[in-house]
Structure formats: C-alpha cells, structure tokens
N, C-alpha and C positions, 0 to 999 in steps of 0.2 A: 445458435445459440453456443455460447460456449460455457458457461456455467448455469446450472438451477440449484437451490435451495427449496426443499419442500418441510413447508410447516414445524423449526426448529425450533428445537425449543431445551432453554438450559436456565436451569434454577438452581439460585446459591441457599439454602437450606428453604425458606419460605418465601424469597423472594426471587421471581422470573424475571432476567436479564434481558432474558432472548424469550420471547411468547408467540410461538407459531409464526415466525417469520418463512415467507416463502420468497421468491427475487429469480429474476434470469437477467442474466448478464449476455451482451449482446458482442458478437464479433465486433474488433473497433469502437466499442461504444466508450465514453472518455464520461465520465458521473460522478456525482457529488454524494454522499449520508449525511445527512444533519441531522441535531437534536439534540436537546439540552445536556451536560453534565450523567452521566446514570442514563440514560435514553435507552443504553443496550449497545454501542453502535463498536466500539473494541471489541465486543463480549462475540457478537456479530462475525467481526476476521477471523478471533479465532476459532469460533466453531467451522467457517473456511478454510482455514490453514492450519487443521487438526491441535493449535494449541489448548485447546479445550474438547473433550467429547461432550458429542450432544446428549440430551435423557431421550429426546426422539426426533424422529425428520430423518435427513436422508441431505447429502450432497453429490449433482453429479457435475463429475468435469468434464469435458471433450466425449460425451457417453458413458462414461464409467463411474462406479459409485463409488467415492473415494472418503466415503464418510468414517470408515475408519482407520484411517489409514494414520500412521505418525507423519509431526512435521516434514521429519528429513523424507518421507517419501511423497508426497504432495510437492514438495520443492522439485523432487527430481520430476515429477508428471510436468510441471511445470506453472508454477503457481508461485509469482514472488514479492515478500512484500518486506516491506519499513513499518517500524516502531517506533511510540509514540516518543519511549525512550530510543536515540539513537542505539544502534547497537555496531558498532568499532571496536578494531583492536589499537590499544590507544599507546602502546611503545612501539609499532608497526607504522611505518610511512604509509602515505595516499596510496602510491606503489602496489609495497607490498602488501597490503588490505585487500585490495581488490586484485592482485596476482593469487593472494590466499583463496580467495573467493571463487574464482574460473578453474583455477585446480581442482578443490576440494568436488567443482559442479563434473570436471571431467574423470572423477576417481582418481586422482593423485594426489590426496591427502598426504599421503604416507611418505612421499617421495616432498617435501616442504622446505627439509636443510639439507640440501645439497647441492647440484648442479640445477637445480629447481631454480635460483635465482636469476637461468636464464630462460627459461620455458615459461610459455605464454605470453612473453613479452607485446607480442602484436595485438592481442586481443585485448590483454591488458590496458593498454594505451589507447586504444580505439574505445573502450567503457569511459575512460579518463577523459576522451575529449570530447565524449556524449555529455556527461555532465559537469564539464568546465572547469576539470580538476589539472589539466594538465598542465600548468605551469606551477603546481602547486607538490606535486609526485612525489618530492623528496621532502614535505615535512612530515612528522609524525603526526599521528591520531590525535594526541591529548593538545597539540598545539595550535590546531584548527580552528579558525571561529565557526560559530554554529552553525550560520549559514552552510556554511562547508561541509561541516559533520553530516549535515543532513542528507545536500548531496553523494559525499560519499557512502552513506548506509544507501542510498538510494542504487547508486553506480553496486555496490552487492550485490542489492535483488537482480541486478541485472547481468550480471556474470552467469546467471543458470539458465539465461537468453528464455525468459519467462512469456508464455505465450495470454496469461494475463497476471497484469500486476496494482497489488492493494497497497495505498499510503495511507499510512494513520496518523494523521496529523501534520505533515510534512511541512508547515510552515508555523510549527508550534513556536511561540518563544524568539521572531524573527523581528525585525526593523522594517518601517515598510518598502526599503528599496529591496533587502535579502529576501522578501514576501513575493515580491517583484520579479525576481528573477528565478525566486524555486517554481512561480506558475507560469514562467514561461517555458522554462524546464519541462514540468509536465504539460504544455503545449505541444513542443518538441518531441517527446518520446512518445504520442500519442501517434502525432503525425508521421511523423517518417519514420518509427516502425511501423504501424499500423498496430499499434498494442491495446489492445483495451484495458483501460486504467480505469480503478476506483479510489476513491480518494473519502477520509473522513476529513470535516473542516469547519471551523467556526466561522471563519472570515467570510461574510456572507457577499463582499464586494466580490471576492475571489470565486466560490462556488457561483455565482450568478453569471458573472466573464466568461469562463470557461466552460462552464459543464453542458453538457448535450440533455441530461435528462438529471435530477434530485431525488431523491430517497430522504424523506421525513422520518426519522425514529421516535416514538415519544413513550415511557413506559416499556420497553423491548417491545415495541410494535412497528411496523410498519405503516402508517396511518393514512400517508400519500404519497405517489409517486407520481413525476410528472416534469415538462419541459420549464427552465427557470420561470418562464411569466405563468406559466397555470398555478407553481408554487407560490408564487410572491401574492398571487389573486385568491389562494384560498382560503378563506374564512377560520377554517380551525388550525392550518398550521400560523399563523397571526397571530391567534389567542394564544397556543400554546408556545410557538416556540419563536416566534419575529418580532411577538407585543405590540406591532404596528405596520400599518403599510412599508415598502421598500421600493 
C-alpha cells in the first residue's frame, strides 16, 4: 500500500466537501475517481497533496504521516499532481518549463539564470519524449495547443520522479482526438514506469476503458468502489451519477 487516507473531513462553512473519506491506493494501481460537479473530488486531491488542510483524519504515504506537511514537502516525498487549470510558465518554452521543474526538484532552483541553460538537459529531454513533446521543445507555453499544455503539465509533475501521480481531469476541454492521445499517455506512464496513477475524469468511456478500479464520490463521500464492470452494475451509482446503465 503506497497511500492510505483515514476518515478525511474538510468543511467549508456548513458544507462538508469531503465527509469521512477513507481510501487505500496500491502500488502500480491505475484508477479513476468519478462523481458529479461538487462531489468533492478535487478537494480530496487537495487534502492528499497539502493544498488544503483536513479538519480531521490523516494521510499516510509510504508509511509516513504527511497530513500536516506543506505541498512542497509532500511533493518532495514523491506525490506529483496536475491541476484542473493547467499550471505552466507561459513565457518559457516547453523545454524550459520541464527544465525548471527538474532543477527545482534537484534543489537547484537558485541557479536557473546562468549556466543552468545547459543543466539537466538529458533528463529534461527524456521527460519531453515520454509525454510526446520533443517536437515542440522550442514553442512558448502560451502558444501550445490545449492538449499539449496538458501534456506539459503532466511532464512538469513527472520532473519530481513521483512515486504516485494524481491527475485532475486530464482530458478536460479536449477534442476526441486529444482525449484519446492523453488516455494513451496515461496508460503508457502507468505501464512503462510502474507508476501508481489516480485520475479524476468525467468521460465515462475513458474511465471504463483504462481503469482497473473506480471510486465514485457523491456529496463528499465515496459511495462505491470496485472494478469498472461492478461500478456499471451498481444501482446506486446508476441512479446518482450515471443516470442509466452504460
């Protein structure tokens, strides 16, 4: 078990965005979290990565309690993530975006503006290759197509050599072609790197085609988890989220 969350609670005013969530993420797991808007999915990711502090409960990563750590400390421990809103440097080119993340992960962020242009080139190039952006290395972040920005965001998350990767709606706003490409990238990263990967997704075709496990959230709680075929067959999930059998 690489990560355990125990009875996490996070309230905003009188609303419990996350209401007693417990989960276990296994090594080499490829899983999805689904749920309607406002179900608490992104808030849960924020609790796991330190972006928000839980009101109660705890998070254990590789046997260590990380509940009270800051996001950069959790990142250093080995949890990488992407965000709903792409988080890149628009005035840097694609290569420089990854290079900055690599150097930061190596504790060399203070050397970004000098001989650093020649530093970490091999690792940066390897990450660009793994996310399919080698041919766009000189393109400014602001000029990348939406799908390529999402690839770059994932590449930045890979720069820390994560032991667990969390992706928040990686195909949001994409064309069918771009969604297919990102789906293939997710499978490739999980398979080739042996990387446990959990993603939030609204496209059920993607969820059911690549996930080994699916967790369903509703009103801040995980109401069901299981294999894709089990989720499809569950009456409560169909009623609350899917609306009809799929």
